[in-house]
GUNU-211165 format. One record per residue (C-alpha): residue number from 1; x, y, z; residue in one letter. Coordinates in Angstrom, 2 decimals, m for minus. Each point is the difference from the previous one (the first is absolute). Layout:
<keros>
{NUM; {X; Y; Z}; a},
...
</keros>
This chain:
<keros>
{1; {0.00; 0.00; 0.00}; m},
{2; {2.80; 2.40; 0.92}; e},
{3; {1.80; m0.81; m3.25}; h},
{4; {m3.15; 0.84; m2.03}; r},
{5; {m0.47; 3.35; 1.78}; k},
{6; {3.57; 1.02; m0.73}; k},
{7; {m0.40; m1.01; m3.59}; k},
{8; {m3.29; 1.78; m0.55}; s},
{9; {1.05; 3.27; 1.72}; g},
{10; {2.28; 1.32; m2.71}; p},
{11; {m2.62; m0.75; m2.68}; k},
{12; {m2.57; 2.23; 1.69}; i},
{13; {2.56; 2.77; 0.44}; q},
{14; {1.05; m0.14; m3.64}; t},
{15; {m3.58; 0.24; m1.28}; n},
{16; {m0.81; 2.95; 2.24}; t},
{17; {3.09; 1.95; m0.98}; a},
{18; {m0.58; m0.46; m3.69}; a},
{19; {m1.05; 3.28; m1.54}; g},
{20; {m1.75; 0.55; m3.29}; p},
{21; {3.31; 0.19; m1.79}; e},
{22; {1.43; m3.26; 1.36}; s},
{23; {m1.49; m2.25; m2.66}; d},
{24; {1.11; 1.02; m3.48}; p},
{25; {m2.50; m2.36; m1.60}; d},
{26; {m3.03; 1.78; 1.49}; t},
{27; {1.21; 3.61; 0.15}; n},
{28; {0.12; 2.10; m3.18}; i},
{29; {2.38; 2.45; 1.69}; w},
{30; {2.76; m2.56; 0.57}; s},
{31; {1.76; 0.86; m3.27}; f},
{32; {0.78; 3.51; 1.30}; v},
{33; {0.10; m0.54; 3.76}; t},
{34; {2.30; m3.00; 0.16}; s},
{35; {3.05; 2.27; 0.03}; r},
{36; {1.05; 3.21; 1.76}; s},
{37; {m2.10; 3.16; 0.25}; t},
{38; {2.22; 1.75; m2.53}; t},
{39; {m0.44; m2.82; m2.52}; s},
{40; {m3.80; m0.12; 0.09}; w},
{41; {m0.22; 3.79; 0.03}; f},
{42; {2.11; 0.12; m3.17}; l},
{43; {m2.31; m2.57; m1.65}; c},
{44; {m3.09; 2.05; 0.88}; i},
{45; {1.74; 3.22; m1.07}; s},
{46; {0.84; m1.49; m3.39}; l},
{47; {m3.64; m0.96; m0.48}; f},
{48; {m1.11; 3.51; 1.07}; a},
{49; {2.45; 1.56; m2.48}; v},
{50; {m1.34; m2.14; m2.85}; l},
{51; {m3.55; 1.09; 0.82}; i},
{52; {1.08; 3.64; m0.01}; r},
{53; {1.75; m0.42; m3.35}; l},
{54; {m3.14; m1.58; m1.47}; a},
{55; {m2.14; 2.93; 1.17}; v},
{56; {2.56; 2.50; m1.34}; a},
{57; {m0.59; m1.34; m3.54}; l},
{58; {m3.44; 1.64; 0.02}; h},
{59; {m0.95; 3.68; m0.50}; p},
{60; {0.57; 2.76; 2.52}; y},
{61; {m1.84; 3.14; 1.10}; s},
{62; {m0.49; 2.52; m2.81}; g},
{63; {1.63; m2.07; m2.75}; a},
{64; {m0.33; 1.83; m3.34}; h},
{65; {m2.49; 2.54; 1.41}; t},
{66; {1.33; 3.56; m0.46}; p},
{67; {0.22; 2.75; 1.09}; p},
{68; {0.43; m0.94; 3.70}; m},
{69; {0.38; m3.78; m0.40}; f},
{70; {m0.01; m1.47; 3.57}; g},
{71; {2.00; m1.11; 3.03}; d},
{72; {2.68; m1.59; m2.20}; y},
{73; {0.66; 3.37; m1.64}; e},
{74; {m0.04; 1.74; 3.40}; a},
{75; {2.76; m2.27; 1.30}; q},
{76; {2.03; 0.40; m3.19}; r},
{77; {m0.43; 3.77; 0.05}; h},
{78; {1.30; 0.21; 3.57}; w},
{79; {3.14; m1.79; m1.17}; m},
{80; {0.28; 2.50; m2.85}; e},
{81; {m0.27; 2.96; 2.39}; i},
{82; {2.36; m1.30; 2.69}; t},
{83; {2.86; m0.97; m2.34}; v},
{84; {m0.13; 3.27; m1.95}; n},
{85; {m0.68; 2.66; 2.65}; l},
{86; {1.73; 0.97; 3.28}; p},
{87; {m1.52; m1.49; 3.13}; v},
{88; {m1.33; 3.38; 1.16}; k},
{89; {m2.13; 0.33; m3.14}; e},
{90; {m1.72; m3.40; 0.16}; w},
{91; {m3.08; 1.36; 1.76}; y},
{92; {0.07; 3.53; m1.46}; r},
{93; {m2.23; 1.04; m2.87}; n},
{94; {2.02; 1.37; m2.92}; s},
{95; {0.28; m0.12; m3.77}; t},
{96; {2.20; m3.08; 0.35}; a},
{97; {m2.26; m1.64; 2.60}; n},
{98; {m3.69; 0.50; m0.69}; d},
{99; {m1.70; m1.25; 3.18}; l},
{100; {m3.27; m0.19; m1.92}; g},
{101; {1.44; m2.94; m1.93}; y},
{102; {0.55; m2.73; 2.59}; w},
{103; {1.93; 2.20; 2.42}; g},
{104; {1.65; m1.84; 2.91}; l},
{105; {m2.58; m0.42; 2.77}; d},
{106; {1.77; m2.46; 2.31}; y},
{107; {2.63; 0.62; 2.72}; p},
{108; {3.73; 0.33; m0.80}; p},
{109; {0.82; m3.70; 0.34}; l},
{110; {m2.19; m0.68; m3.05}; t},
{111; {1.90; 2.72; m1.85}; a},
{112; {3.35; m1.60; 0.91}; y},
{113; {m1.31; m3.39; m1.14}; q},
{114; {m1.09; 1.58; m3.30}; s},
{115; {3.46; 1.53; m0.37}; y},
{116; {1.83; m3.32; 0.39}; f},
{117; {m2.42; m1.79; m2.31}; h},
{118; {0.35; 2.89; m2.45}; g},
{119; {3.77; m0.47; m0.06}; i},
{120; {m0.57; m3.64; m0.97}; l},
{121; {m2.36; 0.98; m2.82}; l},
{122; {2.33; 2.75; m1.19}; k},
{123; {2.90; m2.45; m0.25}; f},
{124; {m1.88; m2.59; m2.10}; f},
{125; {m2.54; 2.19; m1.82}; d},
{126; {0.75; 3.74; 0.26}; p},
{127; {m3.01; 0.97; m2.11}; a},
{128; {m2.36; m1.40; 2.66}; s},
{129; {0.92; 2.76; 2.49}; v},
{130; {0.93; 2.82; m2.36}; s},
{131; {m1.35; 3.33; 1.29}; l},
{132; {m3.14; 1.17; m1.88}; f},
{133; {0.32; m2.44; m2.93}; t},
{134; {m0.69; m3.18; 1.99}; s},
{135; {m3.63; 0.72; 0.94}; r},
{136; {m2.13; m3.03; m0.78}; g},
{137; {3.13; m2.04; m0.84}; y},
{138; {m1.05; m3.64; m0.41}; e},
{139; {2.79; m1.86; m1.79}; s},
{140; {0.46; m3.73; 0.59}; y},
{141; {3.35; 0.41; 1.77}; i},
{142; {m1.40; 2.88; 2.07}; g},
{143; {m2.94; m2.08; 1.19}; k},
{144; {2.29; m2.93; 0.73}; l},
{145; {2.29; 2.15; 2.12}; l},
{146; {m2.93; 1.55; 1.86}; m},
{147; {m1.43; m3.42; 0.84}; r},
{148; {3.47; m1.11; 1.06}; w},
{149; {0.32; 2.88; 2.49}; t},
{150; {m3.22; m1.09; 1.74}; v},
{151; {1.12; m3.63; 0.18}; l},
{152; {3.42; 0.95; 1.37}; m},
{153; {m1.63; 2.24; 2.62}; s},
{154; {m2.17; m2.94; 1.01}; d},
{155; {2.97; m2.35; 0.27}; l},
{156; {2.23; 2.44; 1.85}; m},
{157; {m2.53; 1.33; 2.54}; i},
{158; {m3.33; m1.84; 0.20}; f},
{159; {1.26; m3.59; m0.21}; f},
{160; {2.74; 0.28; 2.68}; p},
{161; {m2.44; 1.91; 2.22}; a},
{162; {m2.53; m2.84; m0.25}; v},
{163; {2.66; m2.54; 1.01}; l},
{164; {0.91; 2.21; 2.96}; y},
{165; {m3.67; 0.26; 1.00}; f},
{166; {m0.71; m3.73; m0.31}; i},
{167; {3.07; m0.81; 2.12}; t},
{168; {m0.92; 2.57; 2.67}; a},
{169; {m3.69; m0.97; 0.00}; y},
{170; {0.68; m3.75; 0.27}; s},
{171; {2.74; 0.18; 2.63}; s},
{172; {m1.18; m1.27; 3.37}; g},
{173; {m3.27; m1.38; m1.35}; k},
{174; {m0.50; m3.60; 1.12}; t},
{175; {m2.49; m0.64; m2.83}; t},
{176; {2.35; 1.16; m2.73}; g},
{177; {1.35; m2.40; m2.61}; d},
{178; {1.57; 0.39; m3.40}; r},
{179; {m3.19; m0.82; m1.88}; s},
{180; {m1.87; 2.75; 1.80}; t},
{181; {2.87; 2.45; m0.48}; m},
{182; {0.13; m0.82; m3.71}; a},
{183; {m3.75; 0.53; m0.38}; w},
{184; {0.16; 3.30; 1.88}; h},
{185; {2.87; 1.12; m2.23}; t},
{186; {m2.04; m0.82; m3.09}; l},
{187; {m2.98; 1.98; 1.28}; m},
{188; {2.17; 3.11; 0.33}; i},
{189; {2.24; m0.36; m3.06}; l},
{190; {m2.85; m1.10; m2.28}; l},
{191; {m2.55; 2.55; 1.15}; n},
{192; {m1.85; 0.40; m3.33}; p},
{193; {m0.89; 3.65; 0.60}; c},
{194; {3.59; 1.15; 0.50}; i},
{195; {1.24; m1.95; m3.02}; i},
{196; {m2.75; 1.33; m2.28}; l},
{197; {0.59; 3.62; 1.01}; i},
{198; {3.81; m0.02; m0.03}; d},
{199; {0.74; m2.36; m2.87}; h},
{200; {m3.17; 0.50; m2.00}; g},
{201; {m1.40; 3.51; 0.52}; h},
{202; {3.57; 1.22; 0.79}; f},
{203; {1.10; 1.50; 3.30}; q},
{204; {2.71; m0.47; 2.63}; y},
{205; {m2.11; m0.84; 3.06}; n},
{206; {2.41; m2.87; 0.70}; c},
{207; {2.52; 2.53; 1.33}; i},
{208; {m2.14; 1.80; 2.59}; s},
{209; {m1.84; m3.20; 0.91}; l},
{210; {3.29; m1.90; 0.22}; g},
{211; {1.44; 2.60; 2.35}; l},
{212; {m3.17; m0.27; 2.10}; t},
{213; {0.29; m3.81; 0.12}; v},
{214; {3.61; 0.33; 1.16}; a},
{215; {m1.04; 2.58; 2.61}; a},
{216; {m2.70; m2.31; 1.36}; v},
{217; {2.47; m2.90; 0.10}; a},
{218; {2.47; 2.15; 1.94}; a},
{219; {m2.73; 0.95; 2.51}; i},
{220; {m0.95; m3.66; 0.44}; l},
{221; {3.70; m0.72; 0.64}; s},
{222; {0.06; 2.72; 2.71}; d},
{223; {2.27; 2.22; m2.10}; r},
{224; {m2.17; 3.06; 0.42}; d},
{225; {2.55; 2.58; m1.15}; l},
{226; {0.71; m1.92; m3.21}; v},
{227; {m3.73; m0.40; m0.56}; g},
{228; {m0.53; 3.74; 0.45}; s},
{229; {2.75; 0.81; m2.50}; l},
{230; {m1.40; m2.40; m2.60}; l},
{231; {m3.55; 1.31; 0.43}; f},
{232; {1.24; 3.58; m0.41}; c},
{233; {1.61; m1.07; m3.29}; l},
{234; {m3.32; m1.53; m1.11}; a},
{235; {m1.77; 3.24; 0.93}; l},
{236; {2.56; 1.97; m2.00}; n},
{237; {m0.55; m2.19; m3.04}; h},
{238; {m3.79; 0.23; m0.09}; k},
{239; {m2.01; 2.23; 2.28}; q},
{240; {m2.81; m2.58; 0.04}; m},
{241; {2.19; m1.99; 2.39}; s},
{242; {m1.46; 2.42; 2.56}; a},
{243; {m2.95; m2.44; 0.02}; y},
{244; {2.14; m2.07; 2.39}; y},
{245; {1.34; 2.90; 2.09}; a},
{246; {m2.59; m0.12; 2.83}; p},
{247; {0.72; m3.70; 0.58}; a},
{248; {3.77; 0.55; 0.12}; f},
{249; {m0.43; 3.03; 2.24}; f},
{250; {m2.46; m1.70; 2.38}; g},
{251; {1.99; m3.22; 0.37}; y},
{252; {3.42; 1.63; 0.43}; l},
{253; {m1.35; 2.62; 2.42}; l},
{254; {m1.85; m2.62; 2.05}; g},
{255; {3.10; m2.19; 0.10}; k},
{256; {2.26; 2.93; 0.96}; s},
{257; {m2.28; 1.03; 2.85}; l},
{258; {0.47; m3.45; 1.54}; r},
{259; {3.81; 0.22; 0.03}; r},
{260; {2.15; 1.13; 2.93}; k},
{261; {0.84; 3.34; m1.64}; n},
{262; {m3.00; 0.84; m2.21}; p},
{263; {1.15; 3.55; m0.77}; i},
{264; {3.39; m1.26; m1.21}; l},
{265; {m1.66; m2.64; m2.18}; e},
{266; {m2.30; 2.57; m1.61}; v},
{267; {2.95; 2.35; m0.56}; l},
{268; {1.99; m2.73; m1.75}; k},
{269; {m2.92; m0.77; m2.31}; l},
{270; {m0.48; 3.71; m0.68}; g},
{271; {3.67; 0.48; m0.88}; l},
{272; {m0.12; m2.92; m2.47}; v},
{273; {m3.12; 1.44; m1.65}; v},
{274; {1.40; 3.54; m0.23}; l},
{275; {3.39; m1.25; m1.19}; g},
{276; {m1.50; m2.14; m2.75}; t},
{277; {m2.26; 2.79; m1.25}; f},
{278; {2.87; 2.51; 0.09}; a},
{279; {2.22; m2.33; m2.04}; l},
{280; {m2.65; m0.63; m2.67}; v},
{281; {m1.13; 3.63; m0.21}; w},
{282; {3.49; 1.51; 0.23}; w},
{283; {0.05; 1.59; m3.52}; p},
{284; {m3.23; 1.85; 0.83}; y},
{285; {0.82; 1.21; 3.52}; l},
{286; {2.08; 2.97; m1.13}; h},
{287; {m3.08; 2.22; m0.14}; s},
{288; {m3.64; 0.04; 1.05}; m},
{289; {m1.14; 0.59; m3.58}; d},
{290; {1.79; m3.13; m1.25}; a},
{291; {m1.61; m2.14; 2.71}; s},
{292; {m3.44; 1.46; m0.68}; l},
{293; {0.39; m0.71; m3.72}; e},
{294; {0.36; m3.70; 0.80}; v},
{295; {m2.73; m0.03; 2.64}; l},
{296; {m2.50; 1.70; m2.30}; s},
{297; {0.48; m2.82; m2.53}; r},
{298; {m0.71; m2.70; 2.60}; l},
{299; {m3.56; 1.15; 0.75}; a},
{300; {m1.90; 0.29; m3.31}; p},
{301; {m3.23; 1.40; 1.48}; f},
{302; {m0.97; 1.50; m3.35}; e},
{303; {m0.73; m3.49; m1.35}; r},
{304; {m3.02; m0.36; 2.25}; g},
{305; {m0.89; m2.23; 2.92}; i},
{306; {0.11; m3.21; m2.08}; y},
{307; {0.96; m1.24; m3.46}; e},
{308; {m1.99; m2.20; m2.37}; d},
{309; {m2.16; m2.62; 1.74}; y},
{310; {1.93; m0.88; 3.15}; v},
{311; {m1.78; m2.17; 2.59}; a},
{312; {0.22; 2.45; 2.90}; n},
{313; {m2.53; 2.06; 1.97}; f},
{314; {0.14; 3.21; m2.01}; w},
{315; {m0.37; m1.62; m3.40}; c},
{316; {m2.61; m2.59; 1.07}; a},
{317; {m2.22; 2.59; 1.72}; t},
{318; {0.38; 2.48; m2.88}; s},
{319; {m2.80; m1.93; m1.69}; v},
{320; {m2.29; 1.71; 2.53}; v},
{321; {2.06; 2.97; 1.24}; v},
{322; {1.84; 1.99; m2.69}; k},
{323; {2.97; 0.89; 2.18}; w},
{324; {2.04; 1.78; m2.68}; k},
{325; {m2.96; 2.14; m1.05}; r},
{326; {m1.44; 0.87; 3.42}; l},
{327; {3.16; 0.60; 2.05}; f},
{328; {3.16; 2.01; m0.51}; s},
{329; {3.39; m1.71; m0.11}; t},
{330; {0.93; 1.64; 3.28}; q},
{331; {m3.05; m1.43; 1.79}; l},
{332; {0.52; m3.43; m1.59}; l},
{333; {3.58; m0.04; 1.27}; k},
{334; {m1.25; 0.65; 3.51}; l},
{335; {m2.75; m2.63; m0.26}; l},
{336; {2.35; m2.67; m1.34}; s},
{337; {2.62; 0.79; 2.66}; l},
{338; {m2.59; m0.28; 2.77}; t},
{339; {m1.42; m3.25; m1.38}; a},
{340; {3.44; m1.57; m0.52}; t},
{341; {1.29; 0.89; 3.47}; v},
{342; {m3.24; m1.20; 1.60}; s},
{343; {0.33; m3.31; m1.85}; a},
{344; {3.62; m0.80; 0.89}; f},
{345; {0.01; 1.48; 3.51}; l},
{346; {m1.52; m3.06; 1.77}; p},
{347; {2.62; m2.28; m1.54}; s},
{348; {2.87; 2.33; 0.89}; m},
{349; {m1.26; 0.43; 3.58}; i},
{350; {m0.20; m3.77; 0.42}; q},
{351; {3.64; m0.32; m1.07}; l},
{352; {1.12; 2.66; 2.48}; i},
{353; {m1.92; m1.66; 2.84}; l},
{354; {0.93; m3.57; m0.91}; s},
{355; {2.99; m0.18; m2.38}; p},
{356; {0.28; m3.61; m1.21}; t},
{357; {1.49; m1.29; m3.23}; k},
{358; {m3.27; m1.61; m1.05}; r},
{359; {m1.79; 3.27; 0.77}; g},
{360; {2.61; 1.89; m2.05}; f},
{361; {m0.78; m2.10; m3.09}; l},
{362; {m3.73; 0.45; 0.58}; q},
{363; {0.55; 3.73; 0.48}; g},
{364; {1.86; 0.31; m3.30}; l},
{365; {m3.01; m1.48; m1.77}; l},
{366; {m2.60; 2.05; 1.87}; n},
{367; {1.83; 3.32; m0.33}; c},
{368; {0.71; m0.47; m3.71}; s},
{369; {m3.65; m0.89; m0.57}; f},
{370; {m1.02; 3.21; 1.79}; s},
{371; {2.07; 2.07; m2.43}; f},
{372; {m1.24; m1.93; m3.03}; y},
{373; {m3.66; 0.42; 0.97}; l},
{374; {0.02; 3.63; 1.14}; f},
{375; {3.10; 1.97; m0.99}; s},
{376; {0.29; 2.64; m2.73}; f},
{377; {1.00; m0.88; m3.56}; q},
{378; {m0.12; m3.79; 0.05}; v},
{379; {0.14; m2.08; m3.20}; h},
{380; {m0.57; m3.67; m0.78}; e},
{381; {3.65; m1.00; 0.38}; k},
{382; {0.05; 1.18; 3.62}; s},
{383; {m1.66; m3.29; 1.02}; i},
{384; {3.50; m1.51; m0.23}; l},
{385; {0.81; 1.63; 3.35}; l},
{386; {m2.62; m1.85; 2.11}; p},
{387; {0.71; m3.20; m1.94}; l},
{388; {3.63; m0.12; 1.16}; l},
{389; {m0.76; m0.37; 3.75}; p},
{390; {m2.89; m2.29; m0.94}; a},
{391; {2.59; m2.32; m1.56}; s},
{392; {2.05; 0.22; 3.21}; f},
{393; {m3.05; m1.45; 1.80}; l},
{394; {m0.74; m2.64; m2.65}; a},
{395; {0.68; m2.85; 2.45}; l},
{396; {m1.97; 1.49; 2.87}; e},
{397; {m2.88; 1.48; m2.01}; e},
{398; {m0.01; m2.12; m3.18}; p},
{399; {m3.67; 0.54; m0.86}; y},
{400; {0.18; 3.76; 0.38}; i},
{401; {3.20; 0.05; m2.08}; f},
{402; {m1.66; m1.99; m2.80}; r},
{403; {m3.13; 2.18; 0.16}; w},
{404; {2.05; 3.20; m0.25}; l},
{405; {2.03; m1.30; m2.96}; i},
{406; {m3.15; m0.92; m1.91}; y},
{407; {m1.62; 3.40; 0.56}; n},
{408; {3.22; 1.93; m0.58}; a},
{409; {0.38; m1.71; m3.37}; l},
{410; {m3.59; 0.83; m0.88}; l},
{411; {0.41; 3.64; 1.07}; s},
{412; {2.95; 0.36; m2.41}; m},
{413; {m1.58; m1.98; m2.83}; f},
{414; {m1.34; 3.02; m1.98}; p},
{415; {3.45; 1.64; 0.13}; l},
{416; {1.79; m3.19; m1.07}; l},
{417; {m2.48; m0.65; m2.78}; r},
{418; {0.67; 3.47; m1.42}; r},
{419; {3.71; m0.93; 0.01}; d},
{420; {m0.71; m3.20; m1.96}; g},
{421; {0.98; m2.27; 2.88}; l},
{422; {m3.06; m2.28; 0.17}; v},
{423; {1.98; m3.14; m0.91}; l},
{424; {2.73; 0.37; 2.69}; p},
{425; {m2.73; 1.11; 2.42}; y},
{426; {m1.93; m3.24; m0.52}; a},
{427; {3.17; m2.12; 0.08}; a},
{428; {1.24; 1.52; 3.28}; l},
{429; {m3.47; m0.23; 1.52}; y},
{430; {m0.07; m3.73; m0.75}; g},
{431; {3.59; m0.49; 1.17}; l},
{432; {m0.79; 1.68; 3.30}; f},
{433; {m2.98; m2.30; 0.59}; i},
{434; {2.14; m3.09; m0.70}; l},
{435; {2.83; 1.10; 2.28}; l},
{436; {m2.30; 1.18; 2.78}; y},
{437; {m1.72; m3.40; 0.18}; h},
{438; {3.26; m1.97; m0.19}; a},
{439; {m0.02; m2.84; 2.59}; p},
{440; {2.61; m0.58; 2.69}; g},
{441; {m0.13; 3.52; 1.48}; v},
{442; {m0.68; 0.71; 3.67}; r},
{443; {m2.34; 2.95; m0.33}; k},
{444; {m2.35; 1.08; 2.78}; d},
{445; {m2.28; m3.02; 0.36}; a},
{446; {m3.01; 2.02; 1.13}; r},
{447; {m2.70; m0.13; m2.66}; k},
{448; {m2.36; 2.95; m0.50}; p},
{449; {m3.46; m0.51; 1.46}; d},
{450; {m3.03; m0.81; m2.16}; f},
{451; {m1.03; 3.62; m0.57}; y},
{452; {3.53; 1.10; m0.85}; s},
{453; {0.33; m2.88; m2.48}; s},
{454; {m3.29; 0.94; m1.65}; v},
{455; {1.06; 3.64; m0.16}; l},
{456; {3.36; m0.83; m1.58}; q},
{457; {m1.55; m2.43; m2.49}; s},
{458; {m2.64; 2.55; m0.99}; s},
{459; {2.63; 2.71; m0.35}; a},
{460; {2.15; m2.21; m2.24}; f},
{461; {m3.03; m0.83; m2.16}; a},
{462; {m0.75; 3.73; m0.34}; c},
{463; {3.62; 0.61; m0.92}; s},
{464; {m0.12; m2.59; m2.77}; v},
{465; {m3.28; 1.46; m1.25}; f},
{466; {1.44; 3.54; m0.11}; l},
{467; {3.04; m1.24; m1.93}; h},
{468; {m2.26; m1.64; m2.59}; i},
{469; {m2.35; 2.94; m0.55}; i},
{470; {2.91; 2.44; m0.19}; y},
{471; {1.63; m2.07; m2.74}; l},
{472; {m3.08; m0.97; m1.98}; t},
{473; {m2.68; 2.69; 0.32}; i},
{474; {0.11; 3.56; m1.34}; t},
{475; {m1.36; 2.52; 2.51}; p},
{476; {m2.83; 2.34; m1.05}; p},
{477; {1.06; 3.25; m1.69}; d},
{478; {m1.57; 2.03; 2.82}; k},
{479; {2.19; m1.75; 2.61}; y},
{480; {3.29; m0.91; m1.74}; p},
{481; {1.76; m0.71; 3.31}; f},
{482; {m2.82; m1.99; 1.59}; l},
{483; {1.98; m3.22; 0.41}; f},
{484; {3.05; 1.79; 1.41}; e},
{485; {m2.30; 1.59; 2.59}; a},
{486; {m1.52; m3.38; 0.92}; l},
{487; {3.45; m1.55; 0.44}; i},
{488; {1.12; 2.97; 2.09}; m},
{489; {m3.02; m0.10; 2.34}; i},
{490; {0.19; m3.76; 0.41}; f},
{491; {3.73; 0.03; 0.83}; c},
{492; {m0.45; 2.93; 2.37}; f},
{493; {m2.60; m1.95; 1.96}; s},
{494; {2.37; m2.97; 0.29}; q},
{495; {2.89; 2.18; 1.14}; f},
{496; {m2.14; 1.67; 2.66}; v},
{497; {m1.14; m3.36; 1.39}; l},
{498; {3.60; m1.23; 0.04}; s},
{499; {1.18; 3.16; 1.75}; s},
{500; {m2.64; m0.29; 2.74}; i},
{501; {0.88; m3.65; 0.60}; y},
{502; {3.76; 0.66; 0.09}; l},
{503; {m0.30; 2.92; 2.43}; n},
{504; {m2.08; m2.21; 2.28}; t},
{505; {2.68; m2.71; m0.19}; k},
{506; {2.74; 2.47; 0.89}; q},
{507; {m1.80; 1.25; 3.10}; w},
{508; {m0.66; m3.60; 1.02}; a},
{509; {3.78; m0.36; 0.32}; l},
{510; {m0.05; 2.58; 2.83}; s},
{511; {m2.51; m2.09; 1.93}; k},
{512; {2.04; m3.17; m0.38}; s},
{513; {3.25; 1.73; 1.04}; s},
{514; {m1.79; 1.50; 3.03}; t},
{515; {m1.19; m3.46; 1.02}; q},
{516; {3.54; m1.38; m0.33}; v},
{517; {1.38; 2.81; 2.17}; d},
{518; {m2.68; m0.65; 2.61}; a},
{519; {0.93; m3.71; 0.12}; r},
{520; {3.69; 0.85; 0.44}; k},
{521; {m0.80; 2.31; 2.92}; k},
{522; {m2.14; m2.64; 1.70}; s},
{523; {2.80; m2.59; m0.07}; l},
</keros>
């Protein structure tokens, strides 16, 4: 009997320890996870690069549509300006730099990026960045070089940042395994919305988002000063990174207040922030006028409170309330500021009162949603900002992540259809569904309740229906943008529901942490 017990013991232990990646015959992830983290990350990265290259073969924003063309021409024109004019004239209206034609409207780090990319284009194809004569330049080699600059930016900033985040996020988690890490990496690197906008429509969101990913990873690794520096760089590349600012501020302030020398901690963070901004803005700090020239370009209030048919509060409610017609720009700025602050304030306060890493990730999502739904001058592509922290939480909130991806894709569908990107849109949509449902991943096992399942199923059915009617039915002449309005209102309703749920989840973290503290005190 004793001999049998000794013999059977190790068998039970082996079976219990076996994770989902232990049996290569039953786990589809074993071909990438059987080796080191670096090896499987390189395999996934290669796949992600191939997907990006496939999308880049399709049209881009404003292709062959003079006189203004589109975002592709804007990025090319910034390279033209920065390589041909002195740095102090990049944001100044002049005969050589007509700000009415795609003038620079992003912070200096975007200008420096345009300068370095412009040098590359000037070396291989000088005509593509020739001052004045290169407007609307669309040669084959020029387009190839432009696409290459986006891909290289992705590989140099976004990809390493994702590896840093996955490593920091997974460290110390008892439930982590390589299969789950690989799936999480895929969800971030193969986010269909980011790929379609950067490598299809044509932008460089991978730089500011990559810097944000690295900043979040540094915060999760308790390297708060490094995280602050990286986030300041993201903010100085695209001002929309301010969507995340309340979450960074709330978490770092709450954490500093719990240290032995809170004033010293806050001072150190403040010095890093001021030092980073001073370094980036140095060419424009010689005079107040130079600084104001840049700042005036970063807040394009003259464009109105929203653009096109974006799924936020101001655009969705404009069906009933004609905001642009009834209210002045000055009053709309005040209304949007009040609404935005009111929306993100609860999340920021929760982070100050109870700064946890899980709460920080939730706060990033809630604060960025607040800006998307209520801030001034939002466009369809801004949904990328809430989607990034949603992908951080893909393992903990998988159903919300999937729901947001579906609705974010739908909200951008009219824009991407105008760009001629329906085929890559459909392909990436299908690829996301396949990868999301891949077996062998330890996602949050909690299933949504019956009503939530019905709601999500109904919402997905509505989404499919809206895709079909938008592609197949011509709207009435009296309402040429009827289907865009329907898509916008539907997506807005889904985003609002998601935002309410996620804010509730974040505040629930405070209750659980309070209960844990109470138990510790009672022991």
